[in-house]
Backbone and ligand atoms as CSV (ligand in chain L), in Angstrom:
chain,resi,resn,atom,element,x,y,z
A,1,MET,N,N,14.995,146.403,96.049
A,1,MET,CA,C,14.108,146.893,94.998
A,1,MET,C,C,14.933,147.227,93.764
A,2,ALA,N,N,14.483,146.715,92.653
A,2,ALA,CA,C,15.194,147.008,91.404
A,2,ALA,C,C,14.185,147.391,90.331
A,3,ILE,N,N,14.462,148.495,89.699
A,3,ILE,CA,C,13.631,148.925,88.581
A,3,ILE,C,C,14.329,148.470,87.299
A,4,LEU,N,N,13.621,147.695,86.510
A,4,LEU,CA,C,14.208,147.166,85.275
A,4,LEU,C,C,13.882,148.094,84.109
A,5,LYS,N,N,14.721,148.011,83.095
A,5,LYS,CA,C,14.488,148.827,81.905
A,5,LYS,C,C,13.385,148.182,81.066
A,6,ILE,N,N,12.401,148.974,80.715
A,6,ILE,CA,C,11.296,148.462,79.888
A,6,ILE,C,C,11.666,148.625,78.419
A,7,ARG,N,N,11.652,147.497,77.707
A,7,ARG,CA,C,11.971,147.525,76.273
A,7,ARG,C,C,10.836,148.205,75.512
A,8,THR,N,N,11.185,148.944,74.503
A,8,THR,CA,C,10.151,149.634,73.727
A,8,THR,C,C,10.067,149.086,72.308
A,9,ASP,N,N,9.072,149.576,71.584
A,9,ASP,CA,C,8.567,148.838,70.420
A,9,ASP,C,C,9.531,148.596,69.267
A,10,GLU,N,N,10.646,149.295,69.236
A,10,GLU,CA,C,11.590,148.985,68.155
A,10,GLU,C,C,12.511,147.811,68.536
A,11,ASP,N,N,12.406,147.352,69.787
A,11,ASP,CA,C,13.282,146.270,70.258
A,11,ASP,C,C,12.760,144.924,69.743
A,12,PRO,N,N,13.584,144.188,68.965
A,12,PRO,CA,C,13.082,142.941,68.359
A,12,PRO,C,C,12.700,141.863,69.369
A,13,ILE,N,N,13.173,141.966,70.602
A,13,ILE,CA,C,12.817,140.929,71.589
A,13,ILE,C,C,11.307,140.872,71.806
A,14,LEU,N,N,10.641,142.008,71.638
A,14,LEU,CA,C,9.187,142.061,71.869
A,14,LEU,C,C,8.413,141.209,70.869
A,15,ARG,N,N,9.066,140.815,69.779
A,15,ARG,CA,C,8.416,139.998,68.747
A,15,ARG,C,C,8.702,138.515,68.922
A,16,LYS,N,N,9.433,138.171,69.960
A,16,LYS,CA,C,9.782,136.761,70.166
A,16,LYS,C,C,8.771,136.076,71.083
A,17,THR,N,N,8.694,134.751,70.947
A,17,THR,CA,C,7.794,133.949,71.783
A,17,THR,C,C,8.524,133.556,73.061
A,18,SER,N,N,7.874,133.792,74.177
A,18,SER,CA,C,8.472,133.457,75.467
A,18,SER,C,C,8.326,131.962,75.753
A,19,ARG,N,N,9.289,131.428,76.466
A,19,ARG,CA,C,9.282,129.999,76.805
A,19,ARG,C,C,8.620,129.775,78.173
A,20,PRO,N,N,8.012,128.593,78.347
A,20,PRO,CA,C,7.414,128.288,79.651
A,20,PRO,C,C,8.464,128.273,80.763
A,21,VAL,N,N,8.016,128.609,81.954
A,21,VAL,CA,C,8.858,128.475,83.144
A,21,VAL,C,C,8.791,127.019,83.577
A,22,GLU,N,N,9.951,126.383,83.706
A,22,GLU,CA,C,9.950,124.962,84.072
A,22,GLU,C,C,10.129,124.760,85.563
A,23,GLU,N,N,10.805,125.706,86.194
A,23,GLU,CA,C,11.045,125.569,87.630
A,23,GLU,C,C,10.946,126.948,88.254
A,24,ILE,N,N,10.171,127.038,89.316
A,24,ILE,CA,C,10.056,128.317,90.025
A,24,ILE,C,C,11.128,128.327,91.114
A,25,ASN,N,N,12.169,129.092,90.863
A,25,ASN,CA,C,13.284,129.103,91.803
A,25,ASN,C,C,13.539,130.533,92.300
A,26,LEU,N,N,14.615,130.700,93.021
A,26,LEU,CA,C,14.917,132.018,93.597
A,26,LEU,C,C,15.036,133.077,92.510
A,27,ARG,N,N,15.625,132.694,91.396
A,27,ARG,CA,C,15.788,133.631,90.289
A,27,ARG,C,C,14.416,134.108,89.771
A,28,THR,N,N,13.469,133.158,89.689
A,28,THR,CA,C,12.113,133.507,89.259
A,28,THR,C,C,11.503,134.510,90.238
A,29,LYS,N,N,11.684,134.230,91.524
A,29,LYS,CA,C,11.073,135.087,92.552
A,29,LYS,C,C,11.655,136.498,92.518
A,30,ILE,N,N,12.960,136.590,92.308
A,30,ILE,CA,C,13.599,137.918,92.229
A,30,ILE,C,C,13.090,138.656,90.991
A,31,LEU,N,N,12.999,137.932,89.874
A,31,LEU,CA,C,12.501,138.551,88.637
A,31,LEU,C,C,11.092,139.101,88.856
A,32,VAL,N,N,10.227,138.292,89.468
A,32,VAL,CA,C,8.841,138.717,89.678
A,32,VAL,C,C,8.790,139.949,90.585
A,33,LYS,N,N,9.588,139.941,91.632
A,33,LYS,CA,C,9.594,141.098,92.532
A,33,LYS,C,C,10.044,142.348,91.777
A,34,ASP,N,N,11.073,142.198,90.963
A,34,ASP,CA,C,11.566,143.342,90.187
A,34,ASP,C,C,10.529,143.795,89.155
A,35,MET,N,N,9.808,142.825,88.591
A,35,MET,CA,C,8.746,143.191,87.629
A,35,MET,C,C,7.653,144.008,88.326
A,36,ILE,N,N,7.294,143.598,89.543
A,36,ILE,CA,C,6.245,144.323,90.280
A,36,ILE,C,C,6.734,145.742,90.615
A,37,ASP,N,N,7.978,145.849,91.067
A,37,ASP,CA,C,8.544,147.174,91.360
A,37,ASP,C,C,8.532,148.044,90.106
A,38,THR,N,N,8.896,147.445,88.984
A,38,THR,CA,C,8.960,148.179,87.719
A,38,THR,C,C,7.568,148.611,87.271
A,39,LEU,N,N,6.590,147.718,87.453
A,39,LEU,CA,C,5.204,148.033,87.099
A,39,LEU,C,C,4.692,149.211,87.935
A,40,HIS,N,N,4.984,149.165,89.236
A,40,HIS,CA,C,4.534,150.258,90.122
A,40,HIS,C,C,5.189,151.577,89.723
A,41,LYS,N,N,6.474,151.523,89.484
A,41,LYS,CA,C,7.218,152.738,89.137
A,41,LYS,C,C,6.674,153.355,87.847
A,42,ALA,N,N,6.279,152.479,86.905
A,42,ALA,CA,C,5.785,152.959,85.606
A,42,ALA,C,C,4.295,153.289,85.662
A,43,ASP,N,N,3.677,152.988,86.818
A,43,ASP,CA,C,2.254,153.270,86.998
A,43,ASP,C,C,1.396,152.528,85.964
A,44,GLY,N,N,1.746,151.264,85.726
A,44,GLY,CA,C,1.007,150.470,84.743
A,44,GLY,C,C,0.032,149.515,85.413
A,45,VAL,N,N,-0.728,148.781,84.600
A,45,VAL,CA,C,-1.653,147.782,85.143
A,45,VAL,C,C,-1.213,146.355,84.820
A,46,GLY,N,N,-0.225,146.221,83.952
A,46,GLY,CA,C,0.258,144.887,83.631
A,46,GLY,C,C,1.631,144.942,82.993
A,47,LEU,N,N,2.378,143.838,83.182
A,47,LEU,CA,C,3.724,143.774,82.606
A,47,LEU,C,C,4.053,142.309,82.323
A,48,ALA,N,N,4.667,142.073,81.183
A,48,ALA,CA,C,5.131,140.730,80.826
A,48,ALA,C,C,6.654,140.700,80.909
A,49,ALA,N,N,7.198,139.532,81.257
A,49,ALA,CA,C,8.648,139.417,81.460
A,49,ALA,C,C,9.432,139.846,80.220
A,50,VAL,N,N,8.897,139.547,79.044
A,50,VAL,CA,C,9.606,139.921,77.811
A,50,VAL,C,C,9.831,141.431,77.751
A,51,GLN,N,N,8.952,142.188,78.375
A,51,GLN,CA,C,9.098,143.652,78.329
A,51,GLN,C,C,10.316,144.138,79.119
A,52,VAL,N,N,10.813,143.285,80.024
A,52,VAL,CA,C,12.052,143.631,80.713
A,52,VAL,C,C,13.188,142.729,80.226
A,53,GLY,N,N,12.990,142.130,79.061
A,53,GLY,CA,C,14.080,141.426,78.398
A,53,GLY,C,C,14.236,139.966,78.767
A,54,VAL,N,N,13.219,139.367,79.418
A,54,VAL,CA,C,13.317,137.964,79.822
A,54,VAL,C,C,12.241,137.166,79.084
A,55,LEU,N,N,12.681,136.218,78.254
A,55,LEU,CA,C,11.720,135.475,77.415
A,55,LEU,C,C,11.145,134.275,78.155
A,56,ARG,N,N,10.454,134.561,79.241
A,56,ARG,CA,C,9.767,133.524,80.009
A,56,ARG,C,C,8.316,133.899,80.155
A,57,ARG,N,N,7.453,132.874,80.251
A,57,ARG,CA,C,6.006,133.125,80.279
A,57,ARG,C,C,5.560,133.526,81.684
A,58,ILE,N,N,5.814,134.790,81.998
A,58,ILE,CA,C,5.425,135.359,83.302
A,58,ILE,C,C,4.787,136.713,83.043
A,59,ILE,N,N,3.625,136.940,83.665
A,59,ILE,CA,C,3.015,138.268,83.623
A,59,ILE,C,C,2.611,138.684,85.033
A,60,VAL,N,N,2.571,139.978,85.261
A,60,VAL,CA,C,1.985,140.490,86.500
A,60,VAL,C,C,0.861,141.441,86.102
A,61,VAL,N,N,-0.230,141.322,86.828
A,61,VAL,CA,C,-1.441,142.074,86.513
A,61,VAL,C,C,-1.896,142.774,87.780
A,62,GLU,N,N,-2.180,144.050,87.668
A,62,GLU,CA,C,-2.659,144.790,88.845
A,62,GLU,C,C,-3.756,145.753,88.406
A,63,THR,N,N,-4.922,145.196,88.148
A,63,THR,CA,C,-6.020,146.036,87.690
A,63,THR,C,C,-6.833,146.584,88.866
A,64,GLU,N,N,-6.583,146.054,90.057
A,64,GLU,CA,C,-7.134,146.642,91.282
A,64,GLU,C,C,-5.939,147.111,92.099
A,65,PRO,N,N,-6.017,148.312,92.663
A,65,PRO,CA,C,-4.870,148.823,93.421
A,65,PRO,C,C,-4.431,147.838,94.511
A,66,ASN,N,N,-3.134,147.607,94.583
A,66,ASN,CA,C,-2.540,146.749,95.616
A,66,ASN,C,C,-2.997,145.294,95.562
A,67,GLU,N,N,-3.555,144.878,94.424
A,67,GLU,CA,C,-3.894,143.469,94.257
A,67,GLU,C,C,-3.112,142.942,93.064
A,68,THR,N,N,-1.864,142.608,93.330
A,68,THR,CA,C,-0.991,142.166,92.246
A,68,THR,C,C,-1.144,140.664,92.052
A,69,ILE,N,N,-1.452,140.258,90.845
A,69,ILE,CA,C,-1.564,138.832,90.547
A,69,ILE,C,C,-0.381,138.437,89.668
A,70,VAL,N,N,0.354,137.438,90.141
A,70,VAL,CA,C,1.489,136.914,89.388
A,70,VAL,C,C,1.006,135.672,88.646
A,71,MET,N,N,1.189,135.642,87.346
A,71,MET,CA,C,0.756,134.487,86.555
A,71,MET,C,C,1.953,133.917,85.805
A,72,ILE,N,N,2.246,132.674,86.124
A,72,ILE,CA,C,3.356,131.968,85.480
A,72,ILE,C,C,2.748,130.929,84.539
A,73,ASN,N,N,3.231,130.906,83.310
A,73,ASN,CA,C,2.667,130.048,82.252
A,73,ASN,C,C,1.144,130.212,82.125
A,74,PRO,N,N,0.663,131.447,82.024
A,74,PRO,CA,C,-0.790,131.660,81.986
A,74,PRO,C,C,-1.411,131.103,80.718
A,75,GLU,N,N,-2.631,130.637,80.868
A,75,GLU,CA,C,-3.389,130.094,79.730
A,75,GLU,C,C,-4.822,130.572,79.846
A,76,ILE,N,N,-5.292,131.267,78.842
A,76,ILE,CA,C,-6.688,131.691,78.832
A,76,ILE,C,C,-7.537,130.472,78.494
A,77,ILE,N,N,-8.469,130.122,79.364
A,77,ILE,CA,C,-9.256,128.903,79.154
A,77,ILE,C,C,-10.703,129.195,78.788
A,78,GLU,N,N,-11.114,130.437,78.948
A,78,GLU,CA,C,-12.489,130.776,78.579
A,78,GLU,C,C,-12.572,132.272,78.322
A,79,THR,N,N,-13.333,132.632,77.283
A,79,THR,CA,C,-13.605,134.047,77.038
A,79,THR,C,C,-15.079,134.183,76.683
A,80,ALA,N,N,-15.618,135.385,76.874
A,80,ALA,CA,C,-17.008,135.632,76.484
A,80,ALA,C,C,-17.193,137.115,76.222
A,81,GLY,N,N,-18.124,137.409,75.354
A,81,GLY,CA,C,-18.517,138.794,75.105
A,81,GLY,C,C,-17.457,139.572,74.368
A,82,GLU,N,N,-17.683,140.857,74.273
A,82,GLU,CA,C,-16.737,141.729,73.579
A,82,GLU,C,C,-16.760,143.112,74.201
A,83,GLN,N,N,-15.607,143.731,74.238
A,83,GLN,CA,C,-15.494,145.125,74.638
A,83,GLN,C,C,-14.621,145.819,73.601
A,84,ASP,N,N,-14.815,147.096,73.475
A,84,ASP,CA,C,-14.020,147.881,72.536
A,84,ASP,C,C,-13.604,149.149,73.263
A,85,GLY,N,N,-12.301,149.370,73.341
A,85,GLY,CA,C,-11.879,150.554,74.076
A,85,GLY,C,C,-10.412,150.859,73.860
A,86,ALA,N,N,-9.983,151.923,74.493
A,86,ALA,CA,C,-8.616,152.404,74.326
A,86,ALA,C,C,-7.642,151.539,75.112
A,87,GLU,N,N,-6.505,151.310,74.501
A,87,GLU,CA,C,-5.494,150.482,75.131
A,87,GLU,C,C,-4.128,151.127,74.908
A,88,GLY,N,N,-3.256,150.956,75.879
A,88,GLY,CA,C,-1.891,151.440,75.736
A,88,GLY,C,C,-0.936,150.369,76.223
A,89,CYS,N,N,0.355,150.647,76.136
A,89,CYS,CA,C,1.356,149.644,76.516
A,89,CYS,C,C,2.614,150.375,76.963
A,90,LEU,N,N,3.211,149.899,78.051
A,90,LEU,CA,C,4.436,150.530,78.541
A,90,LEU,C,C,5.565,150.416,77.515
A,91,SER,N,N,5.451,149.460,76.590
A,91,SER,CA,C,6.468,149.293,75.551
A,91,SER,C,C,6.194,150.136,74.309
A,92,VAL,N,N,5.047,150.809,74.307
A,92,VAL,CA,C,4.702,151.677,73.171
A,92,VAL,C,C,4.345,153.046,73.767
A,93,PRO,N,N,5.345,153.730,74.305
A,93,PRO,CA,C,5.047,154.925,75.099
A,93,PRO,C,C,4.377,156.032,74.301
A,94,GLY,N,N,3.446,156.701,74.951
A,94,GLY,CA,C,2.822,157.879,74.375
A,94,GLY,C,C,1.752,157.602,73.342
A,95,ARG,N,N,1.399,156.329,73.130
A,95,ARG,CA,C,0.403,156.026,72.112
A,95,ARG,C,C,-0.762,155.264,72.732
A,96,ARG,N,N,-1.892,155.329,72.059
A,96,ARG,CA,C,-3.064,154.557,72.450
A,96,ARG,C,C,-3.807,154.142,71.198
A,97,GLY,N,N,-4.514,153.031,71.317
A,97,GLY,CA,C,-5.286,152.570,70.177
A,97,GLY,C,C,-6.555,151.884,70.638
A,98,ALA,N,N,-7.526,151.829,69.751
A,98,ALA,CA,C,-8.789,151.155,70.060
A,98,ALA,C,C,-8.667,149.685,69.693
A,99,VAL,N,N,-8.911,148.813,70.676
A,99,VAL,CA,C,-8.759,147.374,70.471
A,99,VAL,C,C,-9.999,146.648,70.985
A,100,LYS,N,N,-10.474,145.709,70.194
A,100,LYS,CA,C,-11.582,144.856,70.631
A,100,LYS,C,C,-11.007,143.660,71.380
A,101,ARG,N,N,-11.586,143.387,72.528
A,101,ARG,CA,C,-11.151,142.262,73.359
A,101,ARG,C,C,-12.389,141.563,73.899
A,102,PRO,N,N,-12.247,140.328,74.377
A,102,PRO,CA,C,-13.362,139.701,75.090
A,102,PRO,C,C,-13.693,140.508,76.350
A,103,ASN,N,N,-14.946,140.515,76.740
A,103,ASN,CA,C,-15.298,141.263,77.947
A,103,ASN,C,C,-15.121,140.437,79.211
A,104,TYR,N,N,-14.948,139.126,79.023
A,104,TYR,CA,C,-14.767,138.220,80.164
A,104,TYR,C,C,-13.663,137.231,79.816
A,105,VAL,N,N,-12.801,136.996,80.790
A,105,VAL,CA,C,-11.724,136.033,80.593
A,105,VAL,C,C,-11.564,135.197,81.850
A,106,LYS,N,N,-11.372,133.890,81.628
A,106,LYS,CA,C,-10.939,133.019,82.722
A,106,LYS,C,C,-9.560,132.503,82.341
A,107,VAL,N,N,-8.640,132.569,83.286
A,107,VAL,CA,C,-7.245,132.213,82.993
A,107,VAL,C,C,-6.737,131.292,84.091
A,108,LYS,N,N,-5.921,130.322,83.689
A,108,LYS,CA,C,-5.251,129.519,84.711
A,108,LYS,C,C,-3.754,129.747,84.606
A,109,ALA,N,N,-3.111,129.722,85.749
A,109,ALA,CA,C,-1.680,130.012,85.778
A,109,ALA,C,C,-1.085,129.478,87.065
A,110,LEU,N,N,0.203,129.193,87.014
A,110,LEU,CA,C,0.915,128.872,88.245
A,110,LEU,C,C,1.173,130.156,89.010
A,111,GLY,N,N,1.108,130.053,90.329
A,111,GLY,CA,C,1.523,131.162,91.181
A,111,GLY,C,C,2.955,130.943,91.637
A,112,LEU,N,N,3.489,131.902,92.361
A,112,LEU,CA,C,4.847,131.743,92.894
A,112,LEU,C,C,4.915,130.581,93.876
A,113,ASP,N,N,3.752,130.154,94.379
A,113,ASP,CA,C,3.693,129.000,95.283
A,113,ASP,C,C,3.802,127.667,94.537
A,114,GLY,N,N,3.886,127.742,93.202
A,114,GLY,CA,C,4.015,126.519,92.407
A,114,GLY,C,C,2.701,125.808,92.169
A,115,LYS,N,N,1.606,126.383,92.676
A,115,LYS,CA,C,0.286,125.759,92.509
A,115,LYS,C,C,-0.476,126.419,91.370
A,116,MET,N,N,-1.383,125.647,90.778
A,116,MET,CA,C,-2.222,126.172,89.700
A,116,MET,C,C,-3.386,126.944,90.297
A,117,HIS,N,N,-3.606,128.127,89.762
A,117,HIS,CA,C,-4.716,128.976,90.219
A,117,HIS,C,C,-5.564,129.354,89.015
A,118,GLU,N,N,-6.827,129.649,89.285
A,118,GLU,CA,C,-7.701,130.180,88.238
A,118,GLU,C,C,-8.175,131.557,88.659
A,119,TYR,N,N,-8.245,132.438,87.673
A,119,TYR,CA,C,-8.734,133.801,87.913
A,119,TYR,C,C,-9.739,134.116,86.830
A,120,GLU,N,N,-10.738,134.903,87.186
A,120,GLU,CA,C,-11.667,135.346,86.157
A,120,GLU,C,C,-12.033,136.793,86.423
A,121,GLY,N,N,-12.394,137.487,85.346
A,121,GLY,CA,C,-12.774,138.873,85.513
A,121,GLY,C,C,-13.255,139.454,84.202
A,122,THR,N,N,-13.787,140.662,84.319
A,122,THR,CA,C,-14.349,141.337,83.152
A,122,THR,C,C,-13.589,142.650,82.917
A,123,GLU,N,N,-13.999,143.320,81.863
A,123,GLU,CA,C,-13.542,144.677,81.541
A,123,GLU,C,C,-12.024,144.817,81.616
A,124,LEU,N,N,-11.528,145.695,82.506
A,124,LEU,CA,C,-10.088,145.982,82.502
A,124,LEU,C,C,-9.264,144.717,82.763
A,125,PHE,N,N,-9.731,143.870,83.683
A,125,PHE,CA,C,-8.988,142.637,83.971
A,125,PHE,C,C,-8.885,141.772,82.711
A,126,ALA,N,N,-10.008,141.599,82.022
A,126,ALA,CA,C,-10.024,140.763,80.820
A,126,ALA,C,C,-9.111,141.361,79.747
A,127,ARG,N,N,-9.211,142.665,79.571
A,127,ARG,CA,C,-8.377,143.355,78.580
A,127,ARG,C,C,-6.897,143.181,78.900
A,128,CYS,N,N,-6.575,143.363,80.167
A,128,CYS,CA,C,-5.175,143.309,80.592
A,128,CYS,C,C,-4.597,141.896,80.417
A,129,VAL,N,N,-5.354,140.879,80.802
A,129,VAL,CA,C,-4.865,139.500,80.672
A,129,VAL,C,C,-4.642,139.162,79.190
A,130,CYS,N,N,-5.547,139.578,78.335
A,130,CYS,CA,C,-5.375,139.326,76.894
A,130,CYS,C,C,-4.138,140.044,76.362
A,131,HIS,N,N,-3.986,141.298,76.749
A,131,HIS,CA,C,-2.854,142.108,76.295
A,131,HIS,C,C,-1.528,141.476,76.744
A,132,GLU,N,N,-1.468,141.095,78.017
A,132,GLU,CA,C,-0.196,140.578,78.555
A,132,GLU,C,C,0.117,139.180,77.996
A,133,THR,N,N,-0.898,138.339,77.837
A,133,THR,CA,C,-0.605,137.008,77.267
A,133,THR,C,C,-0.210,137.141,75.797
A,134,ASP,N,N,-0.751,138.127,75.103
A,134,ASP,CA,C,-0.286,138.401,73.736
A,134,ASP,C,C,1.223,138.683,73.714
A,135,HIS,N,N,1.686,139.460,74.704
A,135,HIS,CA,C,3.122,139.764,74.763
A,135,HIS,C,C,3.954,138.482,74.763
A,136,LEU,N,N,3.443,137.438,75.437
A,136,LEU,CA,C,4.202,136.186,75.544
A,136,LEU,C,C,4.318,135.488,74.193
A,137,ASN,N,N,3.467,135.894,73.255
A,137,ASN,CA,C,3.515,135.325,71.905
A,137,ASN,C,C,4.043,136.328,70.879
A,138,GLY,N,N,4.693,137.372,71.355
A,138,GLY,CA,C,5.307,138.337,70.444
A,138,GLY,C,C,4.334,139.286,69.777
A,139,ILE,N,N,3.119,139.388,70.346
A,139,ILE,CA,C,2.090,140.239,69.744
A,139,ILE,C,C,1.943,141.526,70.550
A,140,LEU,N,N,1.896,142.644,69.845
A,140,LEU,CA,C,1.653,143.939,70.489
A,140,LEU,C,C,0.235,144.398,70.164
A,141,TYR,N,N,-0.331,145.216,71.054
A,141,TYR,CA,C,-1.724,145.630,70.819
A,141,TYR,C,C,-1.867,146.424,69.529
A,142,THR,N,N,-0.765,147.050,69.102
A,142,THR,CA,C,-0.819,147.840,67.861
A,142,THR,C,C,-1.123,146.942,66.656
A,143,ASP,N,N,-0.830,145.630,66.780
A,143,ASP,CA,C,-1.183,144.683,65.709
A,143,ASP,C,C,-2.697,144.517,65.599
A,144,LYS,N,N,-3.383,144.722,66.721
A,144,LYS,CA,C,-4.810,144.408,66.793
A,144,LYS,C,C,-5.688,145.651,66.804
A,145,ALA,N,N,-5.066,146.812,66.997
A,145,ALA,CA,C,-5.849,148.045,67.080
A,145,ALA,C,C,-6.529,148.319,65.749
A,146,TRP,N,N,-7.828,148.614,65.788
A,146,TRP,CA,C,-8.516,148.936,64.537
A,146,TRP,C,C,-8.395,150.422,64.238
A,147,LYS,N,N,-7.932,151.173,65.242
A,147,LYS,CA,C,-7.676,152.591,65.020
A,147,LYS,C,C,-6.688,153.069,66.079
A,148,MET,N,N,-5.645,153.801,65.653
A,148,MET,CA,C,-4.778,154.433,66.637
A,148,MET,C,C,-5.412,155.771,66.988
A,149,LEU,N,N,-5.299,156.126,68.267
A,149,LEU,CA,C,-6.013,157.308,68.752
A,149,LEU,C,C,-5.119,158.528,68.911
A,150,ASP,N,N,-3.845,158.372,68.566
A,150,ASP,CA,C,-2.869,159.445,68.793
A,150,ASP,C,C,-3.331,160.782,68.217
A,151,ASP,N,N,-3.851,160.715,67.001
A,151,ASP,CA,C,-4.158,161.943,66.292
A,151,ASP,C,C,-5.310,162.707,66.928
A,152,GLU,N,N,-6.098,161.979,67.720
A,152,GLU,CA,C,-7.277,162.617,68.283
A,152,GLU,C,C,-7.017,163.194,69.661
A,153,GLU,N,N,-5.817,162.923,70.189
A,153,GLU,CA,C,-5.547,163.380,71.534
A,153,GLU,C,C,-4.400,164.375,71.527
A,154,GLU,N,N,-4.474,165.299,72.457
A,154,GLU,CA,C,-3.378,166.254,72.581
A,154,GLU,C,C,-2.181,165.549,73.177
A,155,GLN,N,N,-1.027,165.763,72.624
A,155,GLN,CA,C,0.187,165.107,73.114
A,155,GLN,C,C,0.698,165.829,74.340
L,1,NI,NI,NI,1.984,145.902,76.823
């Protein structure tokens, strides 16, 4: 088990575009395991590889307890509806902002098994997949927040 250091918002790596994974090898598997350990330790619902300093298109999503979904080279293929709600990020500690996202997302991605899988979901799942795939393109939720909520909450 390895807990990786989570990069925070002043780190320029978070603004870079991650590259596709071309081969799922032992190194990929170790990275994913470490990402899951790091996500659990941080008590988060999603993590992108760039957040631990690796510019590869890998995200892990855990919007249901103990149901970790590993998505390699994820691609959102369908969205519908809209939701508006508070969002945070392990790379932007202590802050939250209101962000509009689709209420439904369908995504396709390679799994660690090397096969293509499709996942779909609403609400938190949809929000999380959008947030994490944004990370792969160097986008932080603070770019999209129409209002930061820090001032309204007790620190
Ligand atoms: Ni994030």
